[in-house]
C-alpha positions as CSV (number, residue, x, y, z in Angstrom):
1,M,81.7,111.4,119.5
2,S,81.5,111.6,115.7
3,I,84.8,111.8,113.7
4,T,83.2,114.8,112.0
5,A,83.5,116.8,115.2
6,V,86.9,118.3,115.0
7,P,87.7,120.9,117.7
8,R,88.5,124.6,117.2
9,G,92.3,124.8,117.1
10,A,92.6,121.1,116.3
11,H,96.1,119.6,116.3
12,L,97.1,120.5,112.8
13,T,100.5,118.8,113.1
14,R,98.8,115.5,114.2
15,R,96.3,115.7,111.3
16,L,99.0,116.4,108.7
17,I,101.0,113.4,110.0
18,Q,97.9,111.3,109.9
19,L,97.2,112.3,106.4
20,Y,100.6,111.6,104.9
21,V,101.3,108.5,106.9
22,G,97.9,107.2,105.9
23,L,98.4,107.9,102.2
24,A,101.9,106.4,102.3
25,L,100.5,103.3,104.0
26,Y,97.7,103.1,101.5
27,G,100.3,102.9,98.7
28,T,102.3,100.3,100.7
29,S,99.1,98.2,101.2
30,S,98.3,98.3,97.5
31,A,101.9,97.2,96.7
32,L,101.6,94.3,99.2
33,L,98.5,93.1,97.4
34,V,100.4,93.2,94.1
35,R,103.2,91.1,95.5
36,A,100.7,88.6,97.1
37,G,99.4,87.9,93.6
38,L,96.0,86.8,94.8
39,G,93.9,89.7,93.6
40,L,93.9,93.5,94.1
41,E,91.4,96.0,95.3
42,P,89.0,97.3,92.6
43,W,91.0,100.3,91.5
44,G,94.2,98.4,91.8
45,V,93.0,95.9,89.2
46,L,92.5,98.8,86.8
47,H,95.9,100.3,87.6
48,Q,97.6,97.0,87.1
49,G,95.8,96.4,83.8
50,L,96.8,99.8,82.5
51,A,100.4,99.3,83.6
52,E,100.5,96.0,81.8
53,R,99.3,97.7,78.6
54,T,101.4,100.8,78.8
55,G,104.6,99.6,80.2
56,L,104.4,102.3,82.9
57,S,104.9,101.4,86.6
58,I,101.7,100.8,88.5
59,G,102.4,103.7,90.8
60,V,102.7,106.1,87.9
61,V,99.5,104.7,86.4
62,S,97.8,105.3,89.8
63,I,99.0,109.0,89.7
64,I,97.7,109.5,86.1
65,V,94.4,107.8,86.8
66,G,94.0,109.9,90.0
67,A,94.7,113.1,88.2
68,A,92.2,112.1,85.4
69,V,89.5,111.3,88.0
70,L,90.2,114.6,89.7
71,L,89.5,116.4,86.5
72,L,86.0,114.8,86.5
73,W,85.3,116.6,89.7
74,I,85.0,119.9,87.7
75,P,81.7,119.1,85.9
76,I,80.2,117.6,89.1
77,R,81.3,120.6,91.1
78,Q,83.3,118.7,93.8
79,R,85.8,120.7,95.8
80,P,89.2,119.1,96.5
81,G,91.1,119.5,99.7
82,L,94.7,119.1,100.6
83,G,94.2,115.4,101.1
84,T,92.6,115.0,97.7
85,V,95.6,116.5,95.8
86,S,98.1,114.7,98.1
87,N,96.3,111.4,97.5
88,V,97.0,111.6,93.8
89,F,100.8,111.7,94.2
90,V,101.7,110.2,97.6
91,V,99.8,106.8,97.1
92,G,101.5,106.2,93.7
93,I,105.0,107.2,94.9
94,A,104.6,105.0,98.0
95,M,103.4,102.1,95.9
96,D,106.3,102.1,93.5
97,G,108.7,102.6,96.4
98,T,107.3,99.6,98.2
99,L,107.4,97.4,95.1
100,A,111.0,98.3,94.6
101,L,111.8,97.1,98.1
102,V,109.6,94.1,98.5
103,P,110.4,91.1,96.3
104,D,107.9,88.7,94.7
105,V,106.3,86.3,97.1
106,H,106.3,82.6,96.4
107,G,104.3,79.8,98.0
108,L,100.6,80.0,98.9
109,A,101.1,80.4,102.7
110,A,103.4,83.4,102.1
111,Q,101.0,84.9,99.6
112,I,98.1,84.6,102.0
113,A,100.1,86.2,104.7
114,V,101.2,89.1,102.5
115,M,97.6,89.5,101.2
116,A,96.2,89.7,104.8
117,A,98.9,92.2,105.7
118,G,98.0,94.3,102.7
119,V,94.3,94.3,103.6
120,V,94.9,95.2,107.3
121,V,97.4,97.9,106.4
122,N,94.8,99.3,104.0
123,G,92.3,99.5,106.8
124,V,94.8,101.3,109.0
125,A,95.7,103.7,106.1
126,T,92.0,104.5,105.4
127,G,91.3,105.3,109.0
128,L,94.4,107.5,109.3
129,Y,93.9,109.7,106.2
130,I,90.1,110.0,106.4
131,A,90.1,110.8,110.1
132,A,92.6,113.6,109.3
133,R,89.8,115.4,107.5
134,F,91.6,117.0,104.6
135,G,89.2,115.9,101.9
136,P,88.4,112.5,100.2
137,G,90.6,110.9,97.6
138,P,89.8,111.6,93.9
139,R,88.0,108.2,93.4
140,D,85.9,108.5,96.6
141,G,85.0,112.1,95.7
142,L,83.9,111.0,92.2
143,M,81.5,108.5,93.9
144,T,80.0,111.0,96.3
145,G,79.8,113.6,93.6
146,L,77.9,111.3,91.2
147,H,75.6,110.3,94.1
148,R,74.7,113.9,94.7
149,L,74.4,114.7,91.0
150,T,72.2,111.7,90.1
151,G,70.3,111.2,93.4
152,R,71.1,107.5,93.3
153,S,72.2,105.7,96.5
154,I,75.8,105.6,97.5
155,R,75.5,101.8,97.4
156,L,74.4,101.8,93.8
157,V,76.9,104.4,92.6
158,R,79.8,102.7,94.4
159,T,78.8,99.3,93.1
160,L,78.4,100.4,89.5
161,L,81.7,102.3,89.6
162,E,83.7,99.5,91.1
163,V,82.2,96.8,88.8
164,A,83.1,98.9,85.8
165,V,86.6,99.5,87.1
166,V,87.2,95.8,88.0
167,V,85.9,94.5,84.7
168,T,87.9,97.0,82.7
169,G,91.0,96.3,84.7
170,F,90.6,92.6,84.4
171,L,90.1,92.8,80.6
172,L,93.3,94.8,80.5
173,G,95.3,92.2,82.4
174,G,94.8,93.2,86.0
175,T,94.7,90.5,88.8
176,L,91.3,89.5,90.1
177,G,91.0,86.8,92.7
178,A,90.5,85.8,96.3
179,G,92.3,88.9,97.5
180,T,89.7,91.1,95.7
181,V,86.9,89.3,97.6
182,V,88.7,89.4,100.9
183,Y,89.4,93.1,100.5
184,A,85.7,93.8,99.6
185,L,84.5,92.0,102.7
186,A,87.1,93.2,105.2
187,I,87.8,96.8,104.3
188,G,84.5,98.2,105.6
189,P,84.8,96.9,109.2
190,L,88.5,97.6,109.3
191,A,88.1,101.1,108.1
192,Q,85.3,101.9,110.5
193,F,87.3,100.6,113.4
194,F,90.4,102.6,112.6
195,L,88.4,105.7,111.8
196,R,87.2,105.7,115.4
197,F,90.7,104.8,116.7
198,F,92.4,107.7,114.9
199,A,89.6,110.2,115.3
200,V,90.8,113.7,116.3
201,G,89.0,114.4,119.6
202,G,87.2,117.6,120.6
203,K,83.9,119.3,121.2
204,P,81.0,118.3,119.0
205,G,79.9,120.9,116.6
206,A,83.2,122.6,115.8
207,E,84.4,121.4,112.4
208,T,87.6,122.0,110.5
209,G,87.6,122.5,106.7
210,A,89.6,120.6,104.2
211,D,92.2,123.4,104.2
212,G,92.8,123.0,107.9
213,G,91.1,126.2,109.0
214,D,88.3,126.3,111.5
215,T,84.8,126.6,110.1
216,A,82.8,126.8,113.4
217,D,80.6,129.9,114.0
218,K,80.7,131.1,110.4
219,G,77.1,132.1,110.4
220,A,73.7,130.8,109.5
221,A,74.4,130.8,105.7
222,D,77.4,128.5,106.1
223,K,75.5,126.3,108.5
224,G,72.7,126.0,106.0
225,E,75.2,125.1,103.3
226,A,76.7,122.5,105.5
227,R,73.4,120.9,106.2
228,G,72.7,120.8,102.5
229,E,76.0,119.1,101.8
230,A,75.3,116.6,104.5
231,A,72.0,115.7,103.0
232,A,73.5,115.5,99.6
233,S,76.0,112.9,100.8
234,A,73.4,110.8,102.5
235,P,72.6,107.5,100.8
236,D,69.1,106.4,99.8
237,D,67.9,103.6,102.1
238,G,65.7,102.2,99.3
239,D,62.3,103.6,100.4
240,G,62.8,107.2,99.4
241,D,63.9,108.4,102.9
242,V,67.4,109.9,103.2
243,T,69.5,109.3,106.3
244,A,72.3,111.8,106.9
245,R,75.8,110.4,106.7
246,T,79.1,112.1,106.7
247,P,81.2,111.9,103.5
248,E,83.7,109.8,105.5
249,Q,81.0,107.3,106.3
250,A,79.6,107.4,102.7
251,I,82.9,106.4,101.0
252,L,83.2,103.2,103.0
253,P,82.0,100.0,101.5
254,E,78.5,99.0,102.6
């Protein structure tokens, strides 16, 4: 069963728990990568670089960048959900909280262990909050919005965005290293596994909107709009044909 098939009367409490636990763990995982000192995920490199330049904590920078990216949703006509807005604040707060509790790591063996933990926890977090279906994060929504606006493939848009983010962050002083490469290679398979593991079960065809309300049986007009949005979020496979993918699938690394 697809994770997009969320049942009528879905377990809202479970989904809310998944959302906020997932976002908190995402911030925790980013903090672990910082403590490992072997390289951060692409947006983490930017956040760390800006933190170095501004003197703000990396969590506060994450919140500011997330809010700024969310503003970019306006001209590309993206619609945020509860998860989108929550992402802006919860991840940054959890990140600073974890950094306050976890000391610096010394020794290569310990660094590798903390880096591996950070990557795995990030995969768990991604599966939790995306499977909750309360909307993508600001950065992922920017990517899918630009994909829809430009008609370029998800692969190309994601690559260009993340290369720009990493290069900018590195020039500002962010940490780029083995952890960045490991994250890029591992996060896709990990996230796909945990998306299936944490998927909310139910009858295919009944979907729940980003605000938690059921959207099944809303009529032909809504169904047509949903089909249009699915097509808009499908990546170009390189030969002009478009294969429908859910937004959840689209935001994962390819």
